[in-house]
C-alpha positions as CSV (number, residue, x, y, z in Angstrom):
1,M,54.0,27.6,-23.3
2,R,51.4,27.2,-25.1
3,R,48.0,26.7,-23.7
4,Q,46.0,24.0,-24.4
5,R,44.0,23.8,-27.3
6,S,40.7,23.3,-27.8
7,E,39.0,20.9,-30.6
8,T,37.4,24.0,-32.1
9,D,41.1,26.3,-31.5
10,R,42.8,22.6,-33.8
11,Q,40.2,22.5,-36.4
12,I,40.5,26.8,-37.3
13,A,44.4,25.4,-36.9
14,G,44.6,23.3,-39.9
15,L,42.6,25.8,-42.0
16,L,45.0,28.4,-40.7
17,Q,47.7,26.1,-41.7
18,T,46.5,25.5,-45.0
19,A,46.1,29.0,-45.9
20,R,50.0,29.8,-45.0
21,T,51.3,27.4,-46.9
22,S,49.3,28.4,-49.8
23,L,50.1,31.9,-49.4
24,G,53.7,31.2,-48.6
25,M,53.2,33.3,-45.0
26,T,55.0,33.6,-42.3
27,V,52.1,33.2,-40.0
28,A,48.8,33.1,-39.7
29,F,46.3,33.9,-36.9
30,L,42.9,33.9,-36.4
31,S,41.6,37.3,-34.3
32,R,39.0,38.1,-31.8
33,L,38.6,42.2,-31.9
34,D,35.8,43.2,-29.1
35,G,36.1,46.5,-30.1
36,T,39.6,48.2,-27.8
37,T,42.0,45.1,-28.2
38,Q,42.1,42.8,-30.6
39,T,43.8,39.3,-29.1
40,L,45.3,36.8,-31.2
41,E,43.3,33.5,-31.1
42,V,44.9,30.9,-32.8
43,V,48.4,31.6,-34.3
44,E,49.7,28.7,-36.6
45,S,53.1,29.5,-37.1
46,P,57.0,27.7,-37.8
47,L,58.3,30.7,-35.5
48,P,56.4,30.3,-32.6
49,R,58.1,32.7,-30.8
50,Q,57.4,35.6,-32.8
51,V,53.8,35.4,-32.3
52,A,51.3,33.4,-30.2
53,D,47.8,31.9,-29.1
54,G,46.5,35.2,-26.5
55,H,48.5,37.8,-27.6
56,T,46.9,41.0,-27.4
57,Q,47.1,44.6,-28.7
58,P,45.7,48.2,-29.0
59,Q,43.1,47.5,-31.5
60,E,43.5,50.7,-33.0
61,T,47.0,50.5,-33.9
62,T,47.3,47.5,-36.1
63,F,46.9,46.8,-39.4
64,C,43.8,44.9,-39.2
65,Q,41.7,48.1,-37.4
66,A,43.2,50.5,-40.7
67,I,42.0,47.7,-43.1
68,L,38.3,47.4,-41.7
69,D,38.4,51.2,-41.5
70,G,39.4,51.2,-45.4
71,R,43.1,53.5,-44.6
72,L,44.5,50.4,-45.8
73,P,43.8,47.5,-48.7
74,A,43.2,43.4,-47.4
75,V,45.8,42.5,-49.7
76,I,49.5,44.4,-48.7
77,P,52.3,42.7,-51.4
78,D,54.8,45.5,-49.3
79,V,53.9,47.1,-46.3
80,R,56.8,50.0,-47.2
81,R,54.5,51.7,-50.2
82,Y,51.9,52.2,-48.2
83,P,52.6,55.5,-45.2
84,E,50.0,54.4,-43.0
85,A,51.3,51.2,-43.0
86,M,54.6,52.3,-42.3
87,R,53.5,54.1,-38.6
88,L,51.8,51.2,-37.6
89,P,54.1,49.2,-34.4
90,A,53.6,46.3,-36.6
91,A,55.6,47.4,-39.4
92,R,58.4,48.1,-37.2
93,I,58.5,44.9,-34.5
94,P,57.8,42.3,-36.1
95,R,58.7,44.5,-39.4
96,I,56.1,42.6,-41.3
97,R,56.6,43.6,-45.2
98,S,53.8,41.2,-46.5
99,W,49.8,41.1,-45.7
100,V,47.0,39.4,-46.5
101,S,43.5,39.7,-44.1
102,A,39.3,38.8,-44.2
103,P,36.9,39.9,-41.6
104,V,34.9,36.7,-39.5
105,R,31.7,37.5,-39.4
106,L,28.7,35.4,-38.0
107,R,25.6,34.3,-39.8
108,D,23.6,37.5,-38.2
109,G,26.7,39.3,-39.6
110,T,28.6,40.5,-36.1
111,L,32.2,41.2,-36.8
112,Y,33.9,38.8,-35.2
113,G,37.3,39.0,-36.5
114,T,39.9,38.8,-38.6
115,V,41.7,36.2,-40.5
116,C,45.4,37.0,-41.6
117,A,48.8,36.3,-42.9
118,F,51.7,37.9,-43.2
119,G,55.3,37.8,-44.7
120,F,58.9,39.6,-43.2
121,T,59.5,40.6,-47.1
122,P,57.8,41.9,-49.7
123,D,55.6,39.7,-51.9
124,P,54.7,41.4,-55.3
125,T,52.8,38.3,-56.2
126,L,49.9,39.0,-54.2
127,G,47.0,40.2,-55.9
128,R,42.9,38.8,-55.6
129,R,43.7,35.6,-56.4
130,D,44.3,35.9,-51.9
131,A,42.2,37.8,-51.2
132,V,39.5,35.4,-52.5
133,L,41.7,32.8,-50.9
134,M,41.3,34.7,-47.2
135,E,37.3,34.8,-48.1
136,V,36.4,32.2,-47.7
137,L,39.4,31.0,-44.8
138,A,37.1,32.9,-43.4
139,A,33.8,31.5,-44.0
140,A,34.9,27.8,-43.0
141,V,36.5,29.8,-40.0
142,S,32.9,30.9,-38.6
143,A,31.3,28.3,-39.7
144,V,33.8,26.3,-36.7
145,L,33.6,28.9,-34.5
146,E,29.7,28.9,-34.2
147,P,28.5,26.1,-32.9
148,G,31.0,27.0,-30.2
149,L,30.1,30.9,-29.9
150,H,25.8,29.4,-29.5
151,Q,26.8,27.0,-26.1
152,R,29.1,29.9,-24.7
153,R,26.0,32.7,-25.0
154,R,23.5,30.3,-23.8
155,R,25.7,29.2,-21.0
156,H,26.5,33.1,-19.9
157,E,22.6,33.8,-20.2
158,I,21.7,30.6,-18.6
159,E,24.8,31.9,-15.0
160,D,24.0,35.5,-15.8
161,R,19.8,34.7,-15.0
162,L,20.8,31.7,-11.8
163,R,22.8,34.2,-10.6
164,P,20.8,35.9,-8.8
165,V,19.0,32.5,-7.4
166,L,21.9,31.0,-6.1
167,S,23.1,34.4,-4.1
168,D,19.9,34.6,-2.7
169,G,19.7,31.3,-1.5
170,G,18.0,29.3,-3.5
171,P,14.3,29.1,-4.9
172,A,11.6,30.4,-3.2
173,V,9.1,27.2,-2.2
174,V,5.6,26.3,-2.3
175,L,3.7,23.2,-0.8
176,Q,1.3,21.4,-2.6
177,P,-1.2,18.7,-0.2
178,I,-1.0,15.3,-0.3
179,V,-4.1,13.5,0.0
180,E,-5.3,10.2,1.0
181,L,-8.1,9.4,-2.0
182,A,-10.5,7.1,0.5
183,T,-10.7,9.7,2.9
184,G,-10.1,13.3,2.0
185,A,-7.3,13.7,4.8
186,R,-4.0,15.6,3.5
187,T,-1.3,13.2,4.9
188,G,1.6,15.5,3.8
189,A,3.2,17.8,1.3
190,E,5.7,18.0,-2.0
191,A,8.1,20.9,-1.6
192,L,8.1,22.4,-5.0
193,S,10.7,24.8,-6.6
194,R,9.3,28.1,-7.9
195,F,11.7,30.8,-10.3
196,P,10.5,34.6,-11.4
197,A,7.7,34.3,-13.5
198,E,9.3,36.3,-16.3
199,W,12.0,33.3,-17.0
200,D,9.4,31.6,-18.1
201,R,11.0,28.0,-17.4
202,A,9.5,25.3,-15.2
203,P,10.8,23.7,-12.7
204,D,12.5,21.1,-14.0
205,T,14.0,23.1,-17.1
206,V,15.8,25.1,-15.0
207,F,17.4,22.4,-12.8
208,A,18.3,21.1,-16.4
209,E,19.5,24.0,-17.6
210,A,21.6,24.3,-14.3
211,H,23.3,20.7,-14.7
212,S,24.0,21.5,-18.3
213,V,25.9,24.7,-17.0
214,G,27.2,22.8,-14.0
215,H,25.1,24.9,-10.9
216,G,22.2,21.7,-10.8
217,H,24.1,19.9,-7.8
218,R,24.5,23.2,-5.8
219,L,21.1,24.7,-6.8
220,E,19.5,21.1,-5.8
221,L,21.3,21.9,-2.7
222,L,19.6,25.0,-2.0
223,A,16.1,23.6,-3.2
224,L,16.6,21.2,-0.5
225,R,17.6,23.6,1.9
226,R,14.8,25.9,1.1
227,A,12.2,23.0,1.6
228,A,13.5,21.9,4.8
229,E,13.5,25.1,6.8
230,V,9.4,24.6,6.3
231,L,9.5,21.0,7.9
232,D,8.8,22.5,11.6
233,R,6.2,24.6,10.5
234,V,4.2,21.7,8.8
235,S,2.4,18.5,10.2
236,G,3.1,15.3,7.7
237,H,5.6,14.2,5.7
238,L,7.6,16.4,3.3
239,S,8.3,15.0,0.4
240,L,11.9,16.2,-1.4
241,N,12.5,15.8,-5.0
242,V,16.6,14.7,-5.2
243,S,18.7,14.2,-8.6
244,P,20.4,10.7,-8.2
245,G,23.2,12.7,-9.3
246,T,23.6,15.3,-5.8
247,L,22.0,12.9,-4.1
248,L,25.9,11.0,-4.7
249,T,27.9,14.0,-3.6
250,R,28.7,13.7,-0.1
251,E,27.3,17.4,0.4
252,C,23.5,15.8,-0.4
253,R,23.6,13.1,2.0
254,A,25.6,14.8,5.0
255,F,22.8,17.7,4.3
256,L,20.0,15.0,4.4
257,A,21.1,13.2,7.6
258,T,20.5,16.5,10.2
259,L,16.8,16.5,8.8
260,P,14.2,14.2,10.7
261,L,14.1,11.6,8.2
262,H,11.3,9.7,9.3
263,R,9.7,12.6,8.3
264,V,10.9,13.3,4.8
265,V,9.9,11.2,1.4
266,L,12.7,11.5,-1.2
267,E,11.7,11.7,-4.7
268,L,14.6,10.8,-7.2
269,S,14.0,13.0,-9.9
270,E,15.0,12.6,-13.8
271,H,18.1,15.3,-14.5
272,E,20.2,13.0,-15.1
273,Q,20.8,9.1,-16.0
274,V,21.2,6.6,-13.3
275,E,25.0,5.2,-14.3
276,D,25.3,3.1,-11.2
277,Y,22.7,1.1,-9.1
278,A,25.0,-0.2,-6.3
279,A,26.1,3.5,-5.9
280,L,22.6,4.7,-5.4
281,A,21.7,2.3,-3.4
282,A,24.7,2.8,-1.4
283,A,23.9,6.1,-0.7
284,L,20.3,5.4,0.1
285,A,20.7,3.0,2.8
286,P,21.9,5.1,5.6
287,L,18.8,7.4,5.0
288,R,15.9,5.1,4.5
289,A,17.8,2.8,7.9
290,R,17.4,6.3,9.7
291,G,13.3,6.4,8.3
292,M,13.4,8.3,5.4
293,Q,11.1,7.1,3.1
294,L,12.0,7.2,-1.1
295,A,9.5,7.7,-4.1
296,V,10.1,7.3,-7.3
297,D,8.8,10.4,-9.9
298,D,6.8,10.2,-12.7
299,V,5.9,6.3,-13.0
300,G,5.0,5.5,-15.9
301,A,6.3,8.3,-18.5
302,G,8.9,6.2,-19.6
303,F,11.8,4.1,-19.4
304,S,13.6,5.0,-16.7
305,S,11.5,5.8,-13.8
306,L,10.8,2.1,-14.4
307,R,14.1,0.8,-14.3
308,H,14.4,2.9,-10.3
309,V,11.5,1.4,-8.4
310,V,12.7,-2.0,-10.2
311,S,17.0,-0.9,-9.0
312,T,15.4,0.5,-5.9
313,A,12.5,-1.0,-4.1
314,P,10.6,2.6,-2.8
315,D,8.2,2.7,-0.9
316,V,5.8,5.3,-2.8
317,L,5.4,5.2,-6.6
318,K,3.9,8.4,-7.6
319,L,2.1,7.8,-11.4
320,D,2.5,10.5,-13.9
321,R,0.4,13.1,-14.6
322,S,0.2,11.6,-18.3
323,I,-1.6,8.5,-17.2
324,V,-3.8,10.8,-14.6
325,S,-5.3,12.7,-16.8
326,G,-8.2,10.6,-18.8
327,V,-7.9,7.7,-16.4
328,D,-12.2,7.8,-15.7
329,T,-12.8,8.1,-19.6
330,D,-10.1,5.9,-21.1
331,P,-10.0,2.1,-19.8
332,V,-6.7,1.0,-20.8
333,L,-5.6,3.9,-18.6
334,A,-7.8,2.6,-16.4
335,R,-5.6,-1.2,-16.4
336,L,-2.1,0.4,-16.4
337,V,-3.1,2.4,-13.3
338,T,-5.0,-0.8,-12.0
339,A,-1.9,-3.1,-12.3
340,L,0.4,-0.5,-11.6
341,A,-1.2,-0.4,-8.2
342,A,-1.4,-3.5,-7.6
343,F,2.3,-4.2,-9.0
344,A,3.6,-1.6,-5.8
345,H,1.2,-3.0,-3.3
346,S,2.5,-6.0,-4.1
347,C,5.8,-4.9,-3.1
348,G,4.2,-2.9,0.4
349,A,5.1,1.0,-1.8
350,R,1.9,2.9,-1.9
351,V,0.5,4.5,-4.7
352,V,0.6,8.6,-5.2
353,A,-1.3,9.9,-8.2
354,E,0.6,13.4,-9.7
355,G,-1.9,16.2,-11.1
356,V,-5.4,14.9,-9.9
357,E,-7.7,17.4,-10.9
358,T,-10.9,16.6,-11.0
359,A,-13.3,14.2,-8.7
360,A,-14.3,11.6,-12.1
361,E,-10.1,11.3,-12.3
362,H,-10.4,10.9,-7.8
363,A,-13.0,8.3,-7.9
364,A,-11.7,6.1,-10.7
365,L,-8.0,6.1,-9.4
366,L,-9.1,5.0,-6.1
367,A,-11.0,2.7,-7.8
368,A,-8.1,1.0,-9.4
369,G,-6.2,1.1,-5.8
370,V,-4.7,4.3,-5.6
371,D,-3.9,5.1,-1.9
372,D,-3.0,8.8,-2.1
373,G,-3.5,11.6,-4.4
374,Q,-2.0,15.9,-5.7
375,G,-3.3,17.6,-7.6
376,W,-5.7,21.2,-8.4
377,H,-8.7,18.7,-6.2
378,F,-7.3,18.9,-3.7
379,G,-5.4,22.1,-3.5
380,R,-2.8,24.1,-5.8
381,P,0.8,24.9,-4.8
382,G,0.9,27.7,-1.5
383,A,2.2,28.8,1.5
384,V,2.7,26.5,4.9
385,A,0.1,28.3,5.9
386,E,-2.5,27.4,3.3
387,L,-2.5,23.7,3.8
388,A,-4.5,22.1,6.5
389,P,-3.6,19.3,9.3
390,A,-2.4,15.9,8.4
391,A,-4.1,12.9,9.6
392,L,-2.4,9.5,9.8
393,P,-3.8,7.7,6.7
394,R,-5.2,4.6,7.2
395,R,-3.3,1.7,5.8
396,R,-3.5,-1.7,5.2
397,P,-1.2,-4.8,6.3
398,G,1.5,-5.0,4.5
399,D,2.0,-1.2,4.1
400,R,4.9,0.8,4.6
401,T,4.6,3.5,7.1
402,L,4.9,7.3,6.8
403,S,5.3,8.9,9.8
404,A,3.4,12.5,10.9
């Protein structure tokens, strides 16, 4: 049975069919040469039993390698006139008698393989025109292959980079303090994932790449497990990050259900678009019923976070760094933050400003009605031992409480 062809394979098959019929040949194919083995990746022929997709043979015994080595010409009207060709297995089985081929090279000059066509009878009309046709076909095949090869290389690079982290139980975890702006007392901390510095990638980028190759849910769950390991060693609430898609997995919900949820704030992060808010609400309901608080991250950074706010009725709104930076000098930002804080309080939610770096920003945020803050002004992410003891924040009537 022929293997299922990809869209790329189908495009290449169409090119091969055009070449085969133009040349009057019986078989046309694209081969991949890896240095030791020739693999026929796409075969176009009315006689599929002769050769088929996936057929392999030693590269050194092929017409293609002999042509690349210069031992045979690219156009062979009659194989029987070339002793070098007659010594090769293909001259006997399946008794190839005419041949045309061209190398397939990628944009960087790398040899990918060859495109070839052959017949079972000699063809004295074959010549330079046919060689040019195959060269054009090879260039077209290369153009079709290149995007998929780039995606494949990118996937392999990401998977190779992630593999040791996944096998080692997930990323390292650091904690950043969250403090009450009015008193400076620490009320909780956010668990942040950290990856090897030599990767030179922000955590959000790493998680997005992991999702792009199908490992995102696993990496997020491992990060959650690593973060949860510090719960019994840190006072106050602990904020954990998860994407909506990962939250909807059975494994994630089962794990969260094992935690002391009255001390957990779950932050919805943006690794993917939410397609079903009803399903998200259903997944959150039993966890929130047991005391878990829900936070929406990156509020003010775009439409998606605001839609999260409207659709999930969170307990905490976390203001994005983009509207916190400069809030002390930009009156427009100050009005926006004031409006968001008033909206949150009217819904019974607290407001946390992320990325607070200066005393002036601290003062402006407090004046705008923001409850809590985190950022370098209050402490950089670090180990559990570096956190100050947590204190219960003061509450206004109607606030939803965060247990310590």
